[in-house]
N, CA, C and O of each residue as an XYZ file, in Angstrom:
672
protein
N       0.834     -1.184      0.000
C       0.000      0.000      0.000
C       0.881      1.251      0.000
O       1.935      1.285      0.636
N       0.440      2.251     -0.708
C       1.164      3.512     -0.795
C       0.267      4.627     -0.267
O      -0.889      4.754     -0.671
N       0.815      5.434      0.642
C       0.045      6.590      1.120
C       0.022      7.620      0.008
O       1.061      8.112     -0.430
N      -1.181      7.934     -0.438
C      -1.339      8.798     -1.595
C      -1.862     10.174     -1.239
O      -1.653     11.127     -1.990
N      -2.543     10.296     -0.099
C      -3.108     11.596      0.227
C      -3.829     11.614      1.553
O      -3.577     10.804      2.445
N      -4.747     12.583      1.650
C      -5.447     12.800      2.906
C      -6.840     13.350      2.612
O      -7.031     14.119      1.669
N      -7.803     12.948      3.428
C      -9.145     13.515      3.352
C      -9.130     14.785      4.192
O      -8.911     14.728      5.402
N      -9.361     15.928      3.558
C      -9.145     17.202      4.242
C     -10.419     17.933      4.653
O     -10.372     18.796      5.530
N     -11.558     17.605      4.039
C     -12.802     18.316      4.374
C     -13.985     17.606      3.744
O     -13.828     16.728      2.895
N     -15.174     18.006      4.176
C     -16.391     17.535      3.523
C     -16.776     18.563      2.456
O     -16.327     19.709      2.478
N     -17.622     18.115      1.523
C     -18.076     19.001      0.450
C     -19.561     18.733      0.234
O     -19.945     17.648     -0.202
N     -20.375     19.706      0.534
C     -21.813     19.547      0.355
C     -22.451     18.786      1.501
O     -21.824     18.546      2.533
N     -23.724     18.404      1.305
C     -24.476     17.759      2.377
C     -24.672     16.258      2.155
O     -25.292     15.593      2.984
N     -24.153     15.715      1.052
C     -24.386     14.303      0.727
C     -23.210     13.390      1.069
O     -23.170     12.245      0.619
N     -22.259     13.878      1.853
C     -21.159     13.029      2.291
C     -19.957     12.998      1.379
O     -19.071     12.158      1.544
N     -19.913     13.897      0.421
C     -18.740     13.965     -0.456
C     -17.552     14.491      0.344
O     -17.699     15.364      1.200
N     -16.382     13.949      0.050
C     -15.154     14.345      0.744
C     -14.184     14.988     -0.223
O     -14.162     14.660     -1.410
N     -13.385     15.904      0.287
C     -12.304     16.497     -0.492
C     -11.033     15.753     -0.111
O     -10.638     15.718      1.054
N     -10.398     15.156     -1.124
C      -9.172     14.406     -0.901
C      -8.025     15.077     -1.656
O      -8.085     15.255     -2.872
N      -6.990     15.443     -0.918
C      -5.785     15.934     -1.575
C      -4.871     14.733     -1.797
O      -4.861     13.790     -1.006
N      -4.107     14.783     -2.884
C      -3.230     13.653     -3.195
C      -1.932     14.149     -3.825
O      -1.828     15.293     -4.267
N      -0.956     13.264     -3.852
C       0.359     13.629     -4.384
C       0.750     12.754     -5.566
O       1.935     12.532     -5.815
N      -0.242     12.259     -6.292
C       0.037     11.406     -7.445
C       0.536     12.212     -8.632
O       1.151     11.655     -9.541
N       0.282     13.516     -8.639
C       0.801     14.357     -9.709
C      -0.088     14.458    -10.923
O       0.166     15.293    -11.792
N      -1.108     13.653    -11.019
C      -2.080     13.771    -12.101
C      -3.418     13.332    -11.546
O      -3.483     12.714    -10.484
N      -4.485     13.648    -12.259
C      -5.789     13.334    -11.686
C      -6.605     12.401    -12.562
O      -7.806     12.606    -12.742
N      -5.967     11.387    -13.104
C      -6.719     10.406    -13.885
C      -6.576      8.998    -13.327
O      -7.016      8.044    -13.967
N      -5.986      8.844    -12.175
C      -5.724      7.520    -11.618
C      -6.883      6.945    -10.818
O      -6.946      5.730    -10.631
N      -7.801      7.776    -10.341
C      -8.892      7.313     -9.488
C     -10.193      7.250    -10.270
O     -10.508      8.150    -11.050
N     -10.956      6.161    -10.050
C     -12.250      6.050    -10.718
C     -13.234      5.268     -9.845
O     -12.859      4.676     -8.832
N     -14.492      5.281    -10.260
C     -15.559      4.590     -9.542
C     -15.201      3.113     -9.396
O     -14.731      2.478    -10.340
N     -15.431      2.577     -8.197
C     -15.151      1.174     -7.942
C     -13.778      0.899     -7.346
O     -13.547     -0.183     -6.807
N     -12.852      1.875     -7.435
C     -11.526      1.707     -6.825
C     -11.670      1.641     -5.311
O     -12.649      2.122     -4.739
N     -10.680      1.041     -4.682
C     -10.676      0.925     -3.229
C      -9.678      1.912     -2.646
O      -8.514      1.956     -3.046
N     -10.156      2.702     -1.696
C      -9.285      3.577     -0.917
C      -9.148      2.954      0.462
O     -10.148      2.615      1.095
N      -7.929      2.802      0.924
C      -7.688      2.282      2.266
C      -7.483      3.498      3.162
O      -6.541      4.268      2.972
N      -8.361      3.663      4.130
C      -8.321      4.837      4.990
C      -7.796      4.430      6.357
O      -8.282      3.479      6.970
N      -6.796      5.169      6.822
C      -6.160      4.864      8.104
C      -6.984      5.475      9.228
O      -6.904      6.673      9.498
N      -7.773      4.631      9.876
C      -8.633      5.094     10.953
C      -7.861      5.253     12.259
O      -8.155      6.148     13.052
N      -6.874      4.386     12.483
C      -5.942      4.472     13.602
C      -4.576      4.124     13.042
O      -4.481      3.501     11.985
N      -3.528      4.513     13.729
C      -2.168      4.233     13.273
C      -2.023      2.739     12.963
O      -2.178      1.896     13.847
N      -1.724      2.424     11.702
C      -1.513      1.046     11.285
C      -2.773      0.252     10.984
O      -2.685     -0.933     10.662
N      -3.939      0.869     11.079
C      -5.206      0.179     10.833
C      -5.883      0.767      9.596
O      -6.453      1.857      9.643
N      -5.811      0.027      8.491
C      -6.382      0.489      7.229
C      -7.723     -0.198      6.982
O      -7.828     -1.423      7.058
N      -8.741      0.602      6.686
C     -10.083      0.099      6.423
C     -10.423      0.387      4.954
O     -10.258      1.521      4.504
N     -10.898     -0.624      4.193
C     -11.227     -0.391      2.775
C     -12.563      0.338      2.599
O     -13.551      0.031      3.266
N     -12.561      1.298      1.697
C     -13.767      2.021      1.301
C     -13.802      2.058     -0.220
O     -12.783      2.319     -0.861
N     -14.969      1.800     -0.798
C     -15.116      1.789     -2.247
C     -15.581      3.153     -2.750
O     -16.463      3.780     -2.163
N     -14.975      3.596     -3.840
C     -15.317      4.882     -4.447
C     -16.631      4.730     -5.204
O     -16.727      3.933     -6.138
N     -17.645      5.498     -4.800
C     -18.936      5.496     -5.484
C     -18.909      6.464     -6.661
O     -19.539      6.225     -7.691
N     -18.170      7.560     -6.494
C     -18.052      8.567     -7.544
C     -16.872      9.459     -7.206
O     -16.540      9.636     -6.034
N     -16.242     10.017     -8.215
C     -15.142     10.950     -7.966
C     -15.039     11.952     -9.107
O     -15.388     11.672    -10.254
N     -14.553     13.113     -8.749
C     -14.378     14.178     -9.732
C     -13.053     14.864     -9.437
O     -12.817     15.332     -8.323
N     -12.193     14.918    -10.447
C     -10.917     15.614    -10.293
C     -11.175     17.115    -10.312
O     -11.790     17.635    -11.243
N     -10.709     17.799     -9.294
C     -10.842     19.248     -9.204
C      -9.571     19.902     -9.735
O      -9.620     20.949    -10.380
N      -8.431     19.270     -9.454
C      -7.129     19.732     -9.943
C      -6.199     18.529     -9.930
O      -6.631     17.416     -9.630
N      -4.933     18.738    -10.250
C      -3.965     17.644    -10.205
C      -3.591     17.254     -8.781
O      -2.843     16.297     -8.580
N      -4.098     17.976     -7.796
C      -3.808     17.656     -6.400
C      -5.061     17.360     -5.580
O      -4.962     17.088     -4.384
N      -6.241     17.411     -6.207
C      -7.456     17.306     -5.412
C      -8.585     16.588     -6.150
O      -8.793     16.787     -7.347
N      -9.304     15.750     -5.410
C     -10.505     15.070     -5.881
C     -11.661     15.373     -4.942
O     -11.458     15.617     -3.753
N     -12.867     15.357     -5.479
C     -14.088     15.277     -4.683
C     -14.512     13.821     -4.795
O     -14.766     13.333     -5.896
N     -14.591     13.119     -3.661
C     -14.828     11.681     -3.652
C     -16.088     11.349     -2.861
O     -16.273     11.813     -1.735
N     -16.950     10.538     -3.471
C     -18.094      9.963     -2.760
C     -17.755      8.506     -2.499
O     -17.295      7.792     -3.391
N     -17.987      8.073     -1.267
C     -17.651      6.718     -0.848
C     -18.932      5.958     -0.555
O     -19.859      6.499      0.047
N     -18.983      4.691     -0.986
C     -20.164      3.861     -0.734
C     -20.484      3.839      0.758
O     -19.583      3.751      1.593
N     -21.753      3.919      1.082
C     -22.282      3.885      2.448
C     -21.928      5.107      3.287
O     -22.196      5.125      4.488
N     -21.342      6.112      2.687
C     -21.123      7.396      3.369
C     -21.983      8.399      2.607
O     -21.576      8.926      1.572
N     -23.194      8.655      3.143
C     -24.138      9.470      2.374
C     -24.662     10.681      3.118
O     -25.686     11.253      2.745
N     -23.952     11.077      4.186
C     -24.337     12.302      4.884
C     -23.074     13.044      5.307
O     -21.996     12.462      5.424
N     -23.236     14.314      5.529
C     -22.113     15.125      5.969
C     -21.597     14.633      7.324
O     -20.393     14.656      7.582
N     -22.500     14.197      8.170
C     -22.115     13.693      9.494
C     -21.235     12.447      9.388
O     -20.234     12.334     10.095
N     -21.605     11.506      8.503
C     -20.781     10.305      8.292
C     -19.410     10.678      7.726
O     -18.389     10.116      8.122
N     -19.404     11.622      6.806
C     -18.151     12.024      6.152
C     -17.195     12.711      7.130
O     -15.978     12.570      7.003
N     -17.731     13.448      8.100
C     -16.879     14.161      9.065
C     -15.970     13.216      9.837
O     -14.880     13.610     10.253
N     -16.409     11.961     10.036
C     -15.598     10.980     10.767
C     -14.345     10.569      9.987
O     -13.402     10.021     10.558
N     -14.345     10.836      8.685
C     -13.206     10.449      7.844
C     -12.244     11.604      7.575
O     -11.136     11.384      7.086
N     -12.654     12.826      7.888
C     -11.809     13.991      7.647
C     -10.537     13.904      8.492
O     -10.582     13.502      9.654
N      -9.434     14.273      7.914
C      -8.080     14.295      8.478
C      -7.414     12.919      8.480
O      -6.352     12.751      9.079
N      -8.016     11.945      7.824
C      -7.436     10.597      7.753
C      -6.549     10.470      6.511
O      -6.840     11.036      5.457
N      -5.454      9.707      6.667
C      -4.575      9.426      5.532
C      -5.222      8.374      4.645
O      -5.930      7.488      5.122
N      -4.965      8.488      3.339
C      -5.528      7.576      2.352
C      -4.388      6.814      1.666
O      -3.390      7.395      1.240
N      -4.573      5.502      1.578
C      -3.607      4.622      0.926
C      -4.296      3.917     -0.234
O      -5.508      3.703     -0.213
N      -3.510      3.559     -1.249
C      -4.035      2.767     -2.362
C      -3.045      1.664     -2.697
O      -1.873      1.728     -2.327
N      -3.531      0.660     -3.395
C      -2.679     -0.414     -3.873
C      -1.754      0.149     -4.954
O      -2.176      0.949     -5.789
N      -0.511     -0.271     -4.929
C       0.488      0.194     -5.895
C       0.032     -0.026     -7.334
O       0.362      0.774     -8.210
N      -0.721     -1.096     -7.592
C      -1.187     -1.409     -8.944
C      -2.095     -0.313     -9.502
O      -2.153     -0.116    -10.716
N      -2.798      0.395     -8.632
C      -3.687      1.470     -9.070
C      -2.897      2.628     -9.682
O      -3.438      3.415    -10.459
N      -1.626      2.726     -9.329
C      -0.800      3.836     -9.786
C       0.174      3.439    -10.887
O       1.197      4.097    -11.071
N      -0.130      2.375    -11.618
C       0.804      1.884    -12.633
C       1.107      2.914    -13.707
O       2.179      2.865    -14.309
N       0.213      3.829    -13.962
C       0.461      4.845    -14.968
C       1.375      5.960    -14.497
O       1.804      6.794    -15.295
N       1.677      5.980    -13.203
C       2.539      7.035    -12.679
C       3.965      6.839    -13.164
O       4.363      5.729    -13.516
N       4.709      7.891    -13.180
C       6.108      7.834    -13.564
C       6.882      6.956    -12.594
O       6.649      7.000    -11.386
N       7.802      6.159    -13.121
C       8.651      5.331    -12.270
C       9.585      6.191    -11.442
O      10.249      5.687    -10.536
N       9.648      7.468    -11.736
C      10.520      8.371    -10.989
C       9.864      8.862     -9.696
O      10.511      9.545     -8.902
N       8.617      8.531     -9.477
C       7.923      9.028     -8.300
C       8.424      8.341     -7.030
O       8.415      7.112     -6.955
N       8.857      9.106     -6.040
C       9.288      8.516     -4.763
C       8.200      7.724     -4.053
O       8.517      6.921     -3.176
N       6.932      7.916     -4.396
C       5.867      7.113     -3.803
C       6.091      5.631     -4.077
O       5.732      4.785     -3.258
N       6.677      5.320     -5.217
C       6.910      3.930     -5.573
C       8.152      3.364     -4.917
O       8.433      2.176     -5.077
N       8.902      4.165     -4.190
C      10.149      3.719     -3.566
C       9.946      3.173     -2.157
O      10.908      2.707     -1.548
N       8.744      3.215     -1.626
C       8.497      2.663     -0.293
C       8.837      1.175     -0.325
O       8.375      0.438     -1.197
N       9.653      0.747      0.643
C      10.114     -0.637      0.694
C      11.465     -0.847      0.044
O      12.064     -1.909      0.211
N      11.963      0.137     -0.694
C      13.287      0.027     -1.316
C      14.362      0.127     -0.239
O      14.183      0.820      0.762
N      15.473     -0.564     -0.449
C      16.634     -0.465      0.443
C      17.495      0.700      0.004
O      17.681      0.930     -1.191
N      18.021      1.439      0.975
C      18.935      2.543      0.665
C      20.334      2.149      1.112
O      20.552      1.738      2.251
N      21.270      2.284      0.190
C      22.683      2.077      0.488
C      23.402      3.368      0.148
O      23.287      3.885     -0.963
N      24.139      3.878      1.108
C      24.880      5.117      0.885
C      26.336      4.786      0.567
O      26.900      3.836      1.110
N      26.933      5.578     -0.315
C      28.317      5.350     -0.736
C      29.310      5.524      0.415
O      30.396      4.945      0.374
N      28.964      6.306      1.437
C      29.867      6.552      2.558
C      29.457      5.779      3.814
O      30.314      5.265      4.532
N      28.144      5.695      4.080
C      27.636      5.108      5.317
C      27.278      3.626      5.191
O      27.108      2.957      6.210
N      27.159      3.098      3.976
C      26.768      1.705      3.773
C      25.261      1.534      3.799
O      24.518      2.446      3.434
N      24.803      0.345      4.239
C      23.379      0.021      4.256
C      22.667      0.852      5.318
O      23.044      0.831      6.489
N      21.629      1.587      4.899
C      20.880      2.433      5.826
C      19.568      1.801      6.271
O      19.064      2.128      7.345
N      19.010      0.910      5.475
C      17.740      0.281      5.798
C      16.732      0.455      4.675
O      17.072      0.911      3.583
N      15.477      0.083      4.958
C      14.407      0.173      3.966
C      13.551      1.401      4.212
O      13.318      1.796      5.355
N      13.093      1.988      3.140
C      12.218      3.158      3.231
C      10.866      2.707      3.784
O      10.199      1.853      3.201
N      10.476      3.291      4.911
C       9.188      2.980      5.528
C       8.074      3.837      4.932
O       6.937      3.386      4.793
N       8.418      5.086      4.580
C       7.418      6.009      4.054
C       8.143      7.144      3.352
O       9.337      7.353      3.566
N       7.426      7.870      2.522
C       7.950      9.080      1.897
C       6.937     10.190      2.089
O       5.735      9.943      2.187
N       7.431     11.408      2.141
C       6.532     12.555      2.255
C       7.114     13.711      1.447
O       8.323     13.794      1.229
N       6.253     14.569      1.022
C       6.685     15.722      0.247
C       6.603     16.958      1.119
O       5.564     17.245      1.712
N       7.709     17.688      1.193
C       7.756     18.941      1.943
C       8.127     20.033      0.956
O       9.302     20.222      0.641
N       7.145     20.735      0.479
C       7.401     21.731     -0.563
C       7.795     21.019     -1.846
O       7.061     20.161     -2.337
N       8.952     21.371     -2.390
C       9.417     20.766     -3.630
C      10.322     19.566     -3.384
O      10.812     18.966     -4.341
N      10.555     19.204     -2.133
C      11.496     18.140     -1.804
C      10.784     16.926     -1.218
O       9.851     17.060     -0.427
N      11.237     15.742     -1.615
C      10.756     14.490     -1.053
C      11.698     14.047      0.049
O      12.910     14.242     -0.045
N      11.136     13.445      1.104
C      11.930     12.948      2.228
C      11.493     11.517      2.513
O      10.301     11.215      2.558
N      12.484     10.632      2.707
C      12.208      9.248      3.078
C      12.366      9.090      4.580
O      13.246      9.699      5.188
N      11.507      8.268      5.174
C      11.694      7.910      6.574
C      12.112      6.448      6.605
O      11.578      5.619      5.868
N      13.075      6.145      7.469
C      13.524      4.771      7.626
C      14.047      4.559      9.031
O      14.355      5.516      9.743
N      14.145      3.307      9.423
C      14.659      2.954     10.736
C      16.175      2.793     10.607
O      16.652      1.831     10.004
N      16.928      3.739     11.177
C      18.387      3.715     11.111
C      18.929      3.567     12.525
O      18.811      4.481     13.342
N      19.516      2.431     12.808
C      20.082      2.141     14.130
C      19.049      2.310     15.244
O      19.353      2.828     16.319
N      17.817      1.861     14.966
C      16.768      1.894     15.966
C      16.048      3.218     16.120
O      15.194      3.361     16.995
N      16.380      4.189     15.281
C      15.767      5.516     15.361
C      15.190      5.878     13.994
O      15.765      5.533     12.962
N      14.044      6.578     13.992
C      13.485      7.030     12.722
C      14.363      8.150     12.165
O      14.564      9.177     12.813
N      14.878      7.938     10.963
C      15.741      8.925     10.310
C      15.032      9.488      9.086
O      14.248      8.799      8.433
N      15.318     10.741      8.788
C      14.775     11.419      7.612
C      15.907     11.615      6.609
O      16.940     12.203      6.928
N      15.698     11.115      5.396
C      16.712     11.177      4.348
C      16.149     11.978      3.175
O      15.080     11.643      2.667
N      16.845     13.030      2.735
C      16.354     13.797      1.585
C      16.487     12.988      0.296
O      17.519     12.364      0.048
N      15.443     13.005     -0.510
C      15.452     12.321     -1.801
C      15.519     13.383     -2.899
O      14.520     13.709     -3.539
N      16.710     13.903     -3.093
C      16.921     14.967     -4.074
C      17.976     14.514     -5.086
O      18.782     13.628     -4.803
N      17.959     15.129     -6.258
C      18.880     14.748     -7.333
C      20.344     14.768     -6.897
O      21.138     13.943     -7.349
N      20.701     15.707     -6.022
C      22.093     15.831     -5.596
C      22.560     14.638     -4.767
O      23.753     14.336     -4.753
N      21.647     13.950     -4.075
C      22.054     12.838     -3.220
C      21.784     11.467     -3.840
O      22.458     10.498     -3.488
N      20.818     11.360     -4.751
C      20.490     10.059     -5.357
C      21.418      9.800     -6.533
O      21.479     10.578     -7.486
N      22.141      8.688     -6.442
C      23.073      8.319     -7.507
C      22.495      7.265     -8.436
O      22.798      7.264     -9.629
N      21.652      6.351     -7.899
C      21.090      5.288     -8.734
C      19.820      4.748     -8.088
O      19.754      4.566     -6.872
N      18.807      4.495     -8.927
C      17.581      3.827     -8.488
C      17.438      2.572     -9.337
O      17.347      2.654    -10.562
N      17.418      1.399     -8.682
C      17.305      0.115     -9.376
C      15.957     -0.506     -9.037
O      15.762     -1.022     -7.936
N      15.019     -0.454     -9.997
C      13.668     -0.955     -9.751
C      13.617     -2.473     -9.662
O      12.778     -3.019     -8.945
N      14.502     -3.165    -10.379
C      14.514     -4.629    -10.321
C      14.974     -5.115     -8.962
O      14.403     -6.060     -8.419
N      15.998     -4.486     -8.402
C      16.531     -4.884     -7.095
C      15.842     -4.155     -5.944
O      16.093     -4.448     -4.775
N      14.974     -3.205     -6.285
C      14.307     -2.363     -5.284
C      15.334     -1.732     -4.343
O      15.260     -1.871     -3.123
N      16.285     -1.040     -4.949
C      17.342     -0.410     -4.155
C      17.670      0.979     -4.694
O      17.477      1.282     -5.872
N      18.173      1.803     -3.787
C      18.600      3.162     -4.122
C      20.000      3.352     -3.568
O      20.286      2.996     -2.425
N      20.865      3.918     -4.393
C      22.217      4.255     -3.949
C      22.280      5.767     -3.806
O      21.894      6.506     -4.711
N      22.775      6.221     -2.647
C      22.863      7.655     -2.378
C      24.283      8.054     -2.030
O      25.141      7.213     -1.761
N      24.505      9.345     -2.043
C      25.740      9.944     -1.534
C      25.290     11.118     -0.661
O      25.148     12.249     -1.126
N      25.073     10.809      0.614
C      24.550     11.819      1.536
C      25.646     12.767      2.003
O      26.817     12.390      2.052
N      25.273     13.985      2.344
C      26.263     14.949      2.854
C      26.900     14.439      4.143
O      26.245     13.792      4.960
N      28.155     14.735      4.306
C      28.885     14.329      5.506
C      28.222     14.933      6.739
O      27.886     16.117      6.763
N      28.040     14.108      7.752
C      27.468     14.561      9.009
C      25.966     14.442      9.105
O      25.409     14.632     10.186
N      25.286     14.133      8.011
C      23.814     14.071      8.025
C      23.295     13.011      8.995
O      22.328     13.259      9.715
N      23.914     11.852      9.022
C      23.418     10.761      9.861
C      23.961     10.779     11.275
O      23.469     10.033     12.122
N      24.950     11.597     11.562
C      25.517     11.656     12.910
C      24.493     12.109     13.948
O      24.604     11.756     15.122
N      23.499     12.889     13.524
C      22.481     13.347     14.465
C      21.612     12.205     14.971
O      20.920     12.356     15.978
N      21.638     11.061     14.285
C      20.832      9.904     14.677
C      21.630      8.888     15.489
O      21.082      7.866     15.903
N      22.886      9.146     15.717
C      23.728      8.180     16.450
C      23.852      8.543     17.909
O      24.522      7.839     18.666
């Protein structure tokens, strides 16, 4: 599962939700798709899309089966949304969303671990991973990424000196 976005508000009185997403285009979601909504940390519940309308490349208006009132929809606001990786097959292979689960090996530090999650902060992507028992944040920028191998599910980086010392 890949975290694709968040339910940010209700829209109208019929239970429609506003979902922001980071897929970069708005043609990946359609009626009948399954959205996995994180109701509690680590607990994903499937919801079927009854209808959706792309508002922009970052936003959808989504109606979910069995959610037909504003009151029902309010319970889902502020929840993270995940989708199956197969739903995003049309996305660019360059998207860091597809790198979750990849191993990172740094040219100076060696094996860093597997990417647990990615997030976008402005124009920069950041990977989170467990490094020596602590959650570490690794920038995923052109200057640090040397190679991405999709067959081996691995990334080779050259991180700035001293970046990982704060986690030791």
